[in-house]
SEKOL-932781 format. One record per residue (C-alpha): residue number from 1; x, y, z; chain; residue in three letters. Coordinates in pm, whole numbers, plus 50000, padded with zeros to 5 digits. Last residue first. Example, Ala and Ser with C-alpha at 12.3 -4.5 7.8 and 13.67 -1.06 7.14 Angstrom:
2
+-----+-------+-------+-------+-------+-----+
|   n |    xx |    yy |    zz | chain | res |
+-----+-------+-------+-------+-------+-----+
|   2 | 51367 | 49894 | 50714 |     A | SER |
|   1 | 51230 | 49550 | 50780 |     A | ALA |
+-----+-------+-------+-------+-------+-----+
This chain:
376
+-----+-------+-------+-------+-------+-----+
|   n |    xx |    yy |    zz | chain | res |
+-----+-------+-------+-------+-------+-----+
| 376 | 06913 | 56465 | 27193 |     A | LYS |
| 375 | 06706 | 56369 | 26872 |     A | GLU |
| 374 | 06720 | 56011 | 26788 |     A | PHE |
| 373 | 06816 | 55861 | 26478 |     A | LYS |
| 372 | 06646 | 55568 | 26291 |     A | PHE |
| 371 | 06877 | 55366 | 26053 |     A | GLU |
| 370 | 06703 | 55034 | 26141 |     A | LYS |
| 369 | 06987 | 54946 | 26363 |     A | LYS |
| 368 | 06896 | 55283 | 26542 |     A | MET |
| 367 | 06556 | 55149 | 26589 |     A | ALA |
| 366 | 06695 | 54835 | 26777 |     A | GLN |
| 365 | 06887 | 55055 | 27014 |     A | ASN |
| 364 | 06604 | 55277 | 27070 |     A | LYS |
| 363 | 06362 | 54986 | 27137 |     A | ILE |
| 362 | 06569 | 54828 | 27417 |     A | ALA |
| 361 | 06614 | 55164 | 27595 |     A | ASN |
| 360 | 06245 | 55271 | 27560 |     A | VAL |
| 359 | 06092 | 54932 | 27679 |     A | ILE |
| 358 | 06309 | 54893 | 27986 |     A | ALA |
| 357 | 06300 | 55264 | 28076 |     A | SER |
| 356 | 05929 | 55255 | 28031 |     A | ASP |
| 355 | 05868 | 54933 | 28249 |     A | LEU |
| 354 | 06077 | 55028 | 28553 |     A | THR |
| 353 | 06439 | 54977 | 28644 |     A | GLY |
| 352 | 06562 | 55331 | 28685 |     A | LYS |
| 351 | 06377 | 55603 | 28873 |     A | ASP |
| 350 | 06636 | 55616 | 29160 |     A | LYS |
| 349 | 06916 | 55682 | 28933 |     A | GLY |
| 348 | 07137 | 55909 | 29127 |     A | ALA |
| 347 | 06863 | 56138 | 29258 |     A | ARG |
| 346 | 07056 | 56458 | 29191 |     A | LYS |
| 345 | 07133 | 56360 | 28822 |     A | LYS |
| 344 | 06756 | 56295 | 28783 |     A | ARG |
| 343 | 06672 | 56667 | 28918 |     A | GLU |
| 342 | 06927 | 56803 | 28659 |     A | LYS |
| 341 | 06765 | 56610 | 28385 |     A | LEU |
| 340 | 06419 | 56716 | 28503 |     A | VAL |
| 339 | 06498 | 57083 | 28471 |     A | TYR |
| 338 | 06644 | 57060 | 28124 |     A | ALA |
| 337 | 06332 | 56850 | 28006 |     A | ASP |
| 336 | 06116 | 57103 | 28161 |     A | ARG |
| 335 | 06260 | 57388 | 27958 |     A | GLU |
| 334 | 06251 | 57195 | 27633 |     A | LYS |
| 333 | 05887 | 57100 | 27718 |     A | LYS |
| 332 | 05792 | 57457 | 27771 |     A | LEU |
| 331 | 05895 | 57546 | 27421 |     A | ALA |
| 330 | 05706 | 57235 | 27282 |     A | ALA |
| 329 | 05387 | 57330 | 27478 |     A | ILE |
| 328 | 05393 | 57677 | 27332 |     A | LYS |
| 327 | 05432 | 57546 | 26978 |     A | LYS |
| 326 | 05159 | 57309 | 27017 |     A | GLN |
| 325 | 04927 | 57590 | 27160 |     A | LEU |
| 324 | 04987 | 57795 | 26848 |     A | VAL |
| 323 | 04931 | 57511 | 26621 |     A | SER |
| 322 | 04592 | 57428 | 26781 |     A | ARG |
| 321 | 04465 | 57778 | 26744 |     A | GLU |
| 320 | 04560 | 57761 | 26382 |     A | LYS |
| 319 | 04375 | 57448 | 26324 |     A | SER |
| 318 | 04079 | 57577 | 26524 |     A | LYS |
| 317 | 04049 | 57880 | 26290 |     A | LYS |
| 316 | 04092 | 57661 | 25969 |     A | GLU |
| 315 | 03812 | 57449 | 26086 |     A | VAL |
| 314 | 03586 | 57751 | 26145 |     A | TYR |
| 313 | 03698 | 57901 | 25827 |     A | GLN |
| 312 | 03589 | 57576 | 25631 |     A | LYS |
| 311 | 03264 | 57572 | 25818 |     A | ARG |
| 310 | 03195 | 57949 | 25738 |     A | GLU |
| 309 | 03251 | 57888 | 25370 |     A | LYS |
| 308 | 03018 | 57574 | 25355 |     A | LYS |
| 307 | 02737 | 57770 | 25523 |     A | ASN |
| 306 | 02715 | 57752 | 25918 |     A | MET |
| 305 | 02387 | 57638 | 26109 |     A | LYS |
| 304 | 02532 | 57274 | 26137 |     A | GLN |
| 303 | 02867 | 57399 | 26290 |     A | MET |
| 302 | 02777 | 57459 | 26646 |     A | GLU |
| 301 | 02583 | 57134 | 26650 |     A | LYS |
| 300 | 02869 | 56905 | 26581 |     A | PRO |
| 299 | 02874 | 56785 | 26203 |     A | LEU |
| 298 | 02757 | 56445 | 26069 |     A | ASP |
| 297 | 02419 | 56563 | 26026 |     A | THR |
| 296 | 02529 | 56834 | 25793 |     A | LYS |
| 295 | 02708 | 56594 | 25560 |     A | LYS |
| 294 | 03074 | 56655 | 25517 |     A | VAL |
| 293 | 03150 | 56797 | 25182 |     A | GLU |
| 292 | 03262 | 57153 | 25285 |     A | GLU |
| 291 | 03495 | 56977 | 25548 |     A | VAL |
| 290 | 03690 | 56799 | 25273 |     A | LYS |
| 289 | 03806 | 56449 | 25369 |     A | LEU |
| 288 | 04110 | 56236 | 25435 |     A | GLU |
| 287 | 04351 | 56512 | 25342 |     A | GLU |
| 286 | 04561 | 56470 | 25651 |     A | ASN |
| 285 | 04498 | 56835 | 25748 |     A | GLU |
| 284 | 04135 | 56776 | 25684 |     A | VAL |
| 283 | 04110 | 56472 | 25889 |     A | ALA |
| 282 | 04320 | 56609 | 26185 |     A | ASP |
| 281 | 04104 | 56922 | 26205 |     A | VAL |
| 280 | 03781 | 56741 | 26148 |     A | LEU |
| 279 | 03846 | 56506 | 26443 |     A | ASP |
| 278 | 03673 | 56151 | 26443 |     A | TRP |
| 277 | 03859 | 55913 | 26208 |     A | LYS |
| 276 | 04159 | 56166 | 26176 |     A | THR |
| 275 | 04253 | 56138 | 26545 |     A | ASN |
| 274 | 04634 | 56134 | 26526 |     A | LYS |
| 273 | 04856 | 56213 | 26849 |     A | TYR |
| 272 | 05198 | 56133 | 26694 |     A | LYS |
| 271 | 05202 | 56470 | 26539 |     A | LYS |
| 270 | 05285 | 56612 | 26890 |     A | SER |
| 269 | 05080 | 56840 | 27122 |     A | SER |
| 268 | 04866 | 56539 | 27261 |     A | LYS |
| 267 | 05186 | 56352 | 27332 |     A | THR |
| 266 | 05327 | 56636 | 27521 |     A | PHE |
| 265 | 04981 | 56666 | 27720 |     A | SER |
| 264 | 05014 | 56309 | 27805 |     A | ARG |
| 263 | 05359 | 56368 | 27951 |     A | GLN |
| 262 | 05224 | 56640 | 28151 |     A | VAL |
| 261 | 04927 | 56421 | 28271 |     A | MET |
| 260 | 05183 | 56161 | 28396 |     A | VAL |
| 259 | 05372 | 56458 | 28566 |     A | SER |
| 258 | 05062 | 56557 | 28759 |     A | LYS |
| 257 | 05012 | 56206 | 28905 |     A | SER |
| 256 | 04820 | 55875 | 28847 |     A | MET |
| 255 | 04466 | 56044 | 28876 |     A | LYS |
| 254 | 04568 | 56324 | 28616 |     A | SER |
| 253 | 04636 | 56049 | 28354 |     A | ALA |
| 252 | 04287 | 55878 | 28417 |     A | ASN |
| 251 | 04115 | 56246 | 28401 |     A | ALA |
| 250 | 04296 | 56324 | 28072 |     A | ASP |
| 249 | 04195 | 55975 | 27940 |     A | GLN |
| 248 | 03837 | 56071 | 28017 |     A | ALA |
| 247 | 03855 | 56399 | 27838 |     A | VAL |
| 246 | 03976 | 56222 | 27519 |     A | GLN |
| 245 | 03709 | 55947 | 27570 |     A | ARG |
| 244 | 03433 | 56234 | 27570 |     A | GLU |
| 243 | 03588 | 56369 | 27236 |     A | LYS |
| 242 | 03573 | 56006 | 27117 |     A | ASN |
| 241 | 03204 | 55955 | 27198 |     A | ALA |
| 240 | 03116 | 56304 | 27038 |     A | ARG |
| 239 | 03277 | 56213 | 26704 |     A | GLY |
| 238 | 03176 | 55855 | 26680 |     A | LYS |
| 237 | 02880 | 55897 | 26432 |     A | ARG |
| 236 | 03045 | 56150 | 26225 |     A | GLY |
| 235 | 03243 | 56469 | 26338 |     A | TYR |
| 234 | 03417 | 56576 | 26657 |     A | GLY |
| 233 | 03589 | 56917 | 26642 |     A | ILE |
| 232 | 03909 | 56932 | 26845 |     A | TYR |
| 231 | 04034 | 57276 | 26926 |     A | THR |
| 230 | 03890 | 57289 | 27276 |     A | LYS |
| 229 | 04090 | 56988 | 27368 |     A | ASN |
| 228 | 04412 | 57169 | 27313 |     A | LEU |
| 227 | 04311 | 57426 | 27582 |     A | ASP |
| 226 | 04332 | 57139 | 27844 |     A | GLY |
| 225 | 04693 | 57067 | 27732 |     A | GLY |
| 224 | 04766 | 57436 | 27755 |     A | LEU |
| 223 | 04651 | 57443 | 28129 |     A | LYS |
| 222 | 04851 | 57138 | 28195 |     A | LEU |
| 221 | 05169 | 57286 | 28042 |     A | ILE |
| 220 | 05122 | 57599 | 28245 |     A | GLU |
| 219 | 05090 | 57398 | 28573 |     A | ASP |
| 218 | 05391 | 57183 | 28474 |     A | ASP |
| 217 | 05644 | 57441 | 28402 |     A | GLN |
| 216 | 05792 | 57464 | 28755 |     A | PRO |
| 215 | 05868 | 57072 | 28746 |     A | ALA |
| 214 | 05720 | 56778 | 28903 |     A | GLU |
| 213 | 05940 | 56447 | 28892 |     A | ILE |
| 212 | 05745 | 56123 | 28916 |     A | HIS |
| 211 | 05914 | 55823 | 29058 |     A | VAL |
| 210 | 05722 | 55505 | 28969 |     A | VAL |
| 209 | 05647 | 55285 | 29257 |     A | LYS |
| 208 | 05819 | 54958 | 29252 |     A | LYS |
| 207 | 05631 | 54647 | 29244 |     A | THR |
| 206 | 05718 | 54563 | 28883 |     A | HIS |
| 205 | 06084 | 54540 | 28984 |     A | ASP |
| 204 | 06240 | 54499 | 28622 |     A | ILE |
| 203 | 06433 | 54235 | 28430 |     A | ALA |
| 202 | 06530 | 54269 | 28081 |     A | MET |
| 201 | 06602 | 54034 | 27783 |     A | TYR |
| 200 | 06665 | 54210 | 27446 |     A | LYS |
| 199 | 06535 | 54094 | 27116 |     A | GLY |
| 198 | 06686 | 53911 | 26800 |     A | ASP |
| 197 | 06387 | 53662 | 26815 |     A | ALA |
| 196 | 06577 | 53367 | 26957 |     A | LEU |
| 195 | 06765 | 53571 | 27211 |     A | ASP |
| 194 | 06470 | 53716 | 27349 |     A | ALA |
| 193 | 06294 | 53386 | 27414 |     A | GLY |
| 192 | 06612 | 53260 | 27567 |     A | ASP |
| 191 | 06618 | 53553 | 27797 |     A | LYS |
| 190 | 06267 | 53465 | 27931 |     A | TRP |
| 189 | 06366 | 53090 | 27968 |     A | LYS |
| 188 | 06269 | 53042 | 28344 |     A | THR |
| 187 | 06619 | 53023 | 28437 |     A | ASN |
| 186 | 06718 | 53365 | 28282 |     A | ILE |
| 185 | 06420 | 53526 | 28459 |     A | GLY |
| 184 | 06508 | 53381 | 28791 |     A | THR |
| 183 | 06854 | 53522 | 28740 |     A | ARG |
| 182 | 06731 | 53872 | 28665 |     A | GLU |
| 181 | 06522 | 53924 | 28965 |     A | ASP |
| 180 | 06135 | 53985 | 28921 |     A | GLY |
| 179 | 05900 | 54093 | 28666 |     A | CYS |
| 178 | 06078 | 53943 | 28338 |     A | PHE |
| 177 | 06069 | 54176 | 28037 |     A | ILE |
| 176 | 06104 | 54003 | 27700 |     A | THR |
| 175 | 06176 | 54166 | 27357 |     A | ASN |
| 174 | 06055 | 53992 | 27052 |     A | VAL |
| 173 | 06150 | 54140 | 26731 |     A | ILE |
| 172 | 05930 | 54101 | 26427 |     A | ILE |
| 171 | 06088 | 54063 | 26088 |     A | GLY |
| 170 | 05857 | 53790 | 25964 |     A | LYS |
| 169 | 06106 | 53521 | 26036 |     A | SER |
| 168 | 06151 | 53699 | 26387 |     A | ILE |
| 167 | 05809 | 53603 | 26477 |     A | ALA |
| 166 | 05831 | 53249 | 26370 |     A | ASP |
| 165 | 06147 | 53206 | 26563 |     A | LYS |
| 164 | 05989 | 53363 | 26867 |     A | CYS |
| 163 | 05675 | 53116 | 26842 |     A | ALA |
| 162 | 05876 | 52816 | 26753 |     A | LYS |
| 161 | 06097 | 52847 | 27079 |     A | LYS |
| 160 | 05779 | 52945 | 27304 |     A | TYR |
| 159 | 05626 | 52612 | 27209 |     A | ASP |
| 158 | 05239 | 52657 | 27212 |     A | VAL |
| 157 | 05089 | 52392 | 27461 |     A | SER |
| 156 | 05126 | 52640 | 27756 |     A | GLY |
| 155 | 05397 | 52745 | 28000 |     A | GLN |
| 154 | 05766 | 52777 | 27882 |     A | THR |
| 153 | 05818 | 53135 | 27967 |     A | PHE |
| 152 | 05800 | 53040 | 28340 |     A | PRO |
| 151 | 05593 | 53311 | 28538 |     A | GLU |
| 150 | 05665 | 53674 | 28596 |     A | ASN |
| 149 | 05533 | 53877 | 28302 |     A | GLY |
| 148 | 05609 | 54124 | 28037 |     A | ALA |
| 147 | 05609 | 54080 | 27663 |     A | ILE |
| 146 | 05733 | 54342 | 27421 |     A | VAL |
| 145 | 05671 | 54284 | 27038 |     A | ILE |
| 144 | 05856 | 54501 | 26788 |     A | VAL |
| 143 | 05837 | 54574 | 26430 |     A | LYS |
| 142 | 06063 | 54866 | 26309 |     A | LEU |
| 141 | 05983 | 54931 | 25948 |     A | ALA |
| 140 | 06265 | 54900 | 25695 |     A | LYS |
| 139 | 06194 | 54545 | 25593 |     A | ASN |
| 138 | 05836 | 54652 | 25469 |     A | SER |
| 137 | 05559 | 54414 | 25507 |     A | LYS |
| 136 | 05406 | 54614 | 25788 |     A | SER |
| 135 | 05227 | 54407 | 26057 |     A | TRP |
| 134 | 04847 | 54392 | 26081 |     A | LYS |
| 133 | 04816 | 54196 | 26404 |     A | LEU |
| 132 | 04683 | 53839 | 26400 |     A | SER |
| 131 | 04998 | 53621 | 26337 |     A | GLU |
| 130 | 05247 | 53778 | 26546 |     A | ALA |
| 129 | 05033 | 53874 | 26818 |     A | ALA |
| 128 | 04872 | 53532 | 26826 |     A | VAL |
| 127 | 05214 | 53353 | 26816 |     A | LYS |
| 126 | 05343 | 53584 | 27107 |     A | ILE |
| 125 | 05026 | 53517 | 27315 |     A | VAL |
| 124 | 05067 | 53145 | 27274 |     A | GLN |
| 123 | 05449 | 53136 | 27349 |     A | GLY |
| 122 | 05385 | 53331 | 27668 |     A | CYS |
| 121 | 05102 | 53115 | 27800 |     A | TYR |
| 120 | 05033 | 53252 | 28149 |     A | GLU |
| 119 | 04781 | 53058 | 28349 |     A | ASN |
| 118 | 04536 | 53227 | 28553 |     A | GLY |
| 117 | 04471 | 53442 | 28853 |     A | GLY |
| 116 | 04320 | 53797 | 28872 |     A | ASN |
| 115 | 04405 | 54143 | 28745 |     A | THR |
| 114 | 04188 | 54430 | 28611 |     A | THR |
| 113 | 04250 | 54608 | 28279 |     A | ILE |
| 112 | 04010 | 54891 | 28207 |     A | LYS |
| 111 | 04288 | 55168 | 28251 |     A | PHE |
| 110 | 04493 | 55008 | 27991 |     A | LEU |
| 109 | 04187 | 54987 | 27751 |     A | GLU |
| 108 | 04147 | 55354 | 27762 |     A | ASP |
| 107 | 04514 | 55441 | 27721 |     A | SER |
| 106 | 04542 | 55227 | 27414 |     A | VAL |
| 105 | 04212 | 55384 | 27277 |     A | ARG |
| 104 | 04357 | 55756 | 27357 |     A | ASP |
| 103 | 04654 | 55637 | 27161 |     A | LEU |
| 102 | 04454 | 55591 | 26827 |     A | ASP |
| 101 | 04773 | 55540 | 26610 |     A | THR |
| 100 | 04686 | 55157 | 26588 |     A | SER |
|  99 | 04814 | 54813 | 26597 |     A | LEU |
|  98 | 04495 | 54628 | 26735 |     A | PRO |
|  97 | 04371 | 54714 | 27068 |     A | VAL |
|  96 | 04265 | 54478 | 27358 |     A | LEU |
|  95 | 04367 | 54157 | 27210 |     A | MET |
|  94 | 04264 | 53884 | 27469 |     A | ARG |
|  93 | 04455 | 53589 | 27635 |     A | LEU |
|  92 | 04369 | 53314 | 27857 |     A | TYR |
|  91 | 04458 | 53073 | 27579 |     A | GLY |
|  90 | 04108 | 53136 | 27411 |     A | GLU |
|  89 | 03984 | 52786 | 27492 |     A | SER |
|  88 | 04097 | 52857 | 27834 |     A | SER |
|  87 | 03841 | 53124 | 27866 |     A | PRO |
|  86 | 03933 | 53483 | 27971 |     A | ILE |
|  85 | 03833 | 53529 | 28345 |     A | THR |
|  84 | 04148 | 53321 | 28445 |     A | SER |
|  83 | 04387 | 53598 | 28321 |     A | LYS |
|  82 | 04722 | 53521 | 28205 |     A | GLY |
|  81 | 04729 | 53736 | 27893 |     A | TYR |
|  80 | 04662 | 54111 | 27801 |     A | GLU |
|  79 | 04725 | 54236 | 27471 |     A | TYR |
|  78 | 04794 | 54589 | 27336 |     A | LEU |
|  77 | 04883 | 54749 | 26986 |     A | GLY |
|  76 | 05075 | 55067 | 26945 |     A | VAL |
|  75 | 05144 | 55232 | 26598 |     A | GLU |
|  74 | 05402 | 55513 | 26565 |     A | ILE |
|  73 | 05447 | 55700 | 26232 |     A | ASP |
|  72 | 05799 | 55801 | 26183 |     A | PRO |
|  71 | 05955 | 56159 | 26205 |     A | SER |
|  70 | 06120 | 56276 | 25889 |     A | LYS |
|  69 | 06492 | 56392 | 25861 |     A | GLY |
|  68 | 06599 | 56081 | 25672 |     A | ASP |
|  67 | 06484 | 55871 | 25936 |     A | ARG |
|  66 | 06382 | 56027 | 26272 |     A | GLN |
|  65 | 06309 | 55916 | 26625 |     A | ALA |
|  64 | 06202 | 56156 | 26889 |     A | LEU |
|  63 | 05845 | 56019 | 26888 |     A | ALA |
|  62 | 05971 | 55695 | 27060 |     A | LEU |
|  61 | 06040 | 55909 | 27375 |     A | GLU |
|  60 | 05707 | 56059 | 27368 |     A | ASN |
|  59 | 05527 | 55717 | 27305 |     A | VAL |
|  58 | 05705 | 55568 | 27616 |     A | ILE |
|  57 | 05631 | 55883 | 27820 |     A | LYS |
|  56 | 05263 | 55851 | 27738 |     A | TRP |
|  55 | 05247 | 55478 | 27829 |     A | ILE |
|  54 | 05419 | 55534 | 28156 |     A | GLN |
|  53 | 05148 | 55576 | 28426 |     A | SER |
|  52 | 04908 | 55309 | 28288 |     A | LYS |
|  51 | 05205 | 55072 | 28216 |     A | ALA |
|  50 | 05345 | 55109 | 28558 |     A | GLN |
|  49 | 05003 | 55034 | 28714 |     A | ASN |
|  48 | 04963 | 54733 | 28502 |     A | ILE |
|  47 | 05308 | 54612 | 28629 |     A | LEU |
|  46 | 05210 | 54669 | 28994 |     A | GLY |
|  45 | 04871 | 54494 | 28949 |     A | SER |
|  44 | 05074 | 54183 | 28818 |     A | MET |
|  43 | 05036 | 53937 | 29102 |     A | SER |
|  42 | 04676 | 53834 | 29016 |     A | SER |
|  41 | 04718 | 53752 | 28645 |     A | SER |
|  40 | 04726 | 54042 | 28384 |     A | SER |
|  39 | 05066 | 53960 | 28206 |     A | ASP |
|  38 | 05095 | 54239 | 27974 |     A | LEU |
|  37 | 05174 | 54202 | 27577 |     A | LEU |
|  36 | 05265 | 54539 | 27422 |     A | ILE |
|  35 | 05275 | 54542 | 27046 |     A | ALA |
|  34 | 05480 | 54821 | 26891 |     A | LEU |
|  33 | 05509 | 54928 | 26531 |     A | GLN |
|  32 | 05743 | 55195 | 26425 |     A | ILE |
|  31 | 05698 | 55325 | 26068 |     A | LEU |
|  30 | 05907 | 55513 | 25804 |     A | ASN |
|  29 | 05938 | 55240 | 25540 |     A | LYS |
|  28 | 05562 | 55180 | 25565 |     A | ASP |
|  27 | 05490 | 55537 | 25451 |     A | ASP |
|  26 | 05117 | 55542 | 25497 |     A | LYS |
|  25 | 04922 | 55648 | 25177 |     A | GLU |
|  24 | 04730 | 55995 | 25226 |     A | LYS |
|  23 | 04376 | 55953 | 25252 |     A | PRO |
|  22 | 04162 | 55955 | 24932 |     A | ALA |
|  21 | 03910 | 56243 | 24978 |     A | ALA |
|  20 | 03558 | 56147 | 25120 |     A | TRP |
|  19 | 03271 | 56322 | 24953 |     A | SER |
|  18 | 03224 | 56103 | 24672 |     A | ILE |
|  17 | 02917 | 56250 | 24469 |     A | ASN |
|  16 | 03107 | 56353 | 24158 |     A | SER |
|  15 | 03291 | 56020 | 24118 |     A | ILE |
|  14 | 02955 | 55835 | 24126 |     A | THR |
|  13 | 02790 | 56076 | 23874 |     A | PHE |
|  12 | 03081 | 56046 | 23643 |     A | VAL |
|  11 | 03079 | 55668 | 23651 |     A | ALA |
|  10 | 02684 | 55660 | 23616 |     A | LEU |
|   9 | 02703 | 55895 | 23318 |     A | ILE |
|   8 | 02973 | 55679 | 23146 |     A | THR |
|   7 | 02780 | 55375 | 23217 |     A | ILE |
|   6 | 02483 | 55515 | 23053 |     A | ILE |
|   5 | 02673 | 55652 | 22754 |     A | ILE |
|   4 | 02831 | 55308 | 22690 |     A | ILE |
|   3 | 02504 | 55124 | 22720 |     A | LYS |
|   2 | 02330 | 55356 | 22470 |     A | LYS |
|   1 | 02611 | 55295 | 22213 |     A | MET |
+-----+-------+-------+-------+-------+-----+
C-alpha cells in the first residue's frame, strides 16, 4: 500500500512540475517536404547565387498551396555535393540542413556555401537524402527531392537508377535540373533519373543573372519587415543567437537585392515562418509552452523583472503587433504582385529559365496531383 501511495505522489509531482506543454501534432497529410541538393563544385557559383537569391521566392510560391482549405506545413532540407574539400569517404557530399521549418537556418547555410572542384556523385547524394532525412510516412504528403548540377548523372559507385527507383518506392519524387543545354542533360542521363522517379527534368542557365523587379511598395514592405523583428522574443539557451541569425539573414537577403529582401519579408509575415524553438510568441501560439511557466533565467532581460501576469500580457502585446504588421504586408503584397505581373508581361519572359521557376513549376504540378490547390 505504501509503495502505491509513493508512486502516486511521485506521478502527481512530476506532472505538476512539467512546464512544457505538449506541442500540436503535425498533420503529415498536409505537408510539403522539399530536399534541395546543390552541386557546389567549382563551376557552380552561379547556381549557388541563384539559390541564395531565390529561396524566399520558392517558399512563398509553395506557401500558396492549400488542401481542403488548409495551408500545408513546408519543410526544407539542404545538401551540397561535388566539393573536393569534403572527404571522398563521405562521397564529397554533406547534409547542411535536415528537413525543417527553420527557414533562417536554410538561408544561413546557403550563404555559407563556397565552391571548389570535386566529383559529383548524383546517385550517392540522392540515396543519402532519401535514406537519411526524416520523410513523412503519409502517402498524401508531397515528398520531393530536387537535384541540380552539370556533370554526368552516372558518376560514382552508387547506381543512379537504383537510387532513383528506391526513392520513388518511398513516395519521394526526384526532379533533376541540369545546368546547361537541354540536350547535353539528356545525353548525360539527367532526364533518365527524373523519369525513373516520377519527376521532371529541366535545364537552366545557371550563369544567368536573376532579374529582380522593384516596385513602388518595396520600401514600405522593407520597413514593416524590419518592424516584424521587434515582435520576436528570444527565449532559452538559443534565443539570443537565433534572433541575431534572423537579423543576419535580413542582411544577406539585402545584399542580393531589394526584391530578395522583399520576398524574405513576405515569408517572415506568413505562417510558414515558424520559430517555436526560440521565439515565445510562436511557441505560445503553437501551444508548445506556457509563458507563465518558463524559467526566469530562460527569459530575455526585459522580461525577467516582470511577474507572471505581466509576462503573459507582454507576449500577447507582441503577438498583436505581429498580426497587425502581417496584415499590412499581406495587403501590400497584393498590390505589388499586380504591379510585377504587368512588368513581367512587358519584359516578355526575360526572367525565365532560372532555378526558382524550374523548382516552382515542377512542384506545383506534382502538388496538384496530390490534391493541393494553389491560390491565383
